[in-house]
Steps between C-alpha positions, in 0.01 A plus 500: 500500500627850416637682803275780624806730509567478127390771259243400241630754247839489332622781271567445132852627446461518121165646400580465131450127560209311652232713331578819690424358844617716792449246779433128490242357738517147636231418756528121478738236627604218269586506130369435153599137426654604166776680689632169629642447150597846361415867492492753215634856463142621547488362854607740772500226764666182370507323838328165554392411854354166599179499698135590455379835368333686784383846606456687828210751523728728704687574179224736389582728794872467427445603138289796606776616735782451249322705234469800731847626407496407130444752222143505364464350153788261563447171319467198728593179321353158572677231301423129508759351733273393651183592315302733727180307429657182639467663842203731455161463335474872423716811488220716638677600823832557325332725243324688778832568675675598175213737414519659845865586438449590132730222376507327164517125441689267269352151527621172355291184538396180327202442730144504375404644839584837349180477298297551818701816571460670163224736615703630794819511293326712237370732770848524653647582159271801453704698754827307528759367255432132425671249273435125491729237343386144434786253436498209255771248418358273233211460263441134581811320625454403864786476749553504873759768429224760463166337581153509347437864592774600255332337202358760263146367535497627860667828401253553215205448733626762743607759242176469302299580815724789604461660157129541572603757761681831486823348630848512346626145459744294300674171445841413638660188355707309753681273544649431157689174551742384228374205294178474703279801429721719281365397159418788266160364402363478854655833598345675201162340565492632857592850385240505223227369730586761761493772235157378389378573853617861462750480786685821581846345495703181468834440669705177500791388714751329272717329762482293817726520804623242749698451816671171581194361680247604237694356208517158663123502559453621142702214352306253716178611328663490157612143569142400588305696237744552213775236536583531130626855572741415782809457282424806285443729799805375688720547195370846414444651845648269764477676836487857366295736714336678205346322201382662179311327224695425180195652330522825697599721206212374286256517792591865561463592132163330480381667821600851396363456148157378615467768767605782268272377224203494736594813697531314830742640757814287535779729630506507879523880520185528287320241712590691817374824344158341456431551869799690638588782259841662536423814699827666394402476135152635577646798682728585206195522274376790706 
């Protein structure tokens, strides 16, 4: 269980990354099971901790107190390690506290529980910056490395519902694992289907990261699910801590081409400006 003395908010030291978040919020103990095997450059917290995901109601008061000395309109980021909806059924109290302190929200989730929160999220977004990212890893290929919630069918269901509301939302593609879900055809299909939903942006993570413990657990899953890849992966990557797909160059070209053609935001600075415009630039205009 998280110590009651720990802060719930941690500052983002590089606001040009992580979708312009100012402070990351983690109100849950435990971890997303995917993080047992790897993390991606999009993940601010790469740590995997054994144990159940749990929540203490006292954390609402802690959050309220911590926000007292934070600048209004700061962006509070909730990423999915663990997924906030694995510990809560609704974000209603969090949104109430953020609204009280005039804070914005960046939310990442793969949980369909978000569908029950869309009314209150839309209401929150009328007066506060709000951006929602829904991750997907694969069109159809299942693997314990990312789980059923990362199949595009789940992502499509969530995004299609969100687009019925006045809420900025987009697709993030992660993880991209060499030789498993890095094929051009599947990648392009996910992008085109997301574009057909009129998403506001698309942003992939083209690499995965390991420590010595994660890479062993990762290879254990490869040996069980994709034994035919063991030799190839060991020869090409071995125990390297960062892996990039051999298709990365083509994946990037395809991604940029499709987004430009369909006028979907793809550069991170442009995605951030959707809900957190650069105030310095605005001031220069006047």
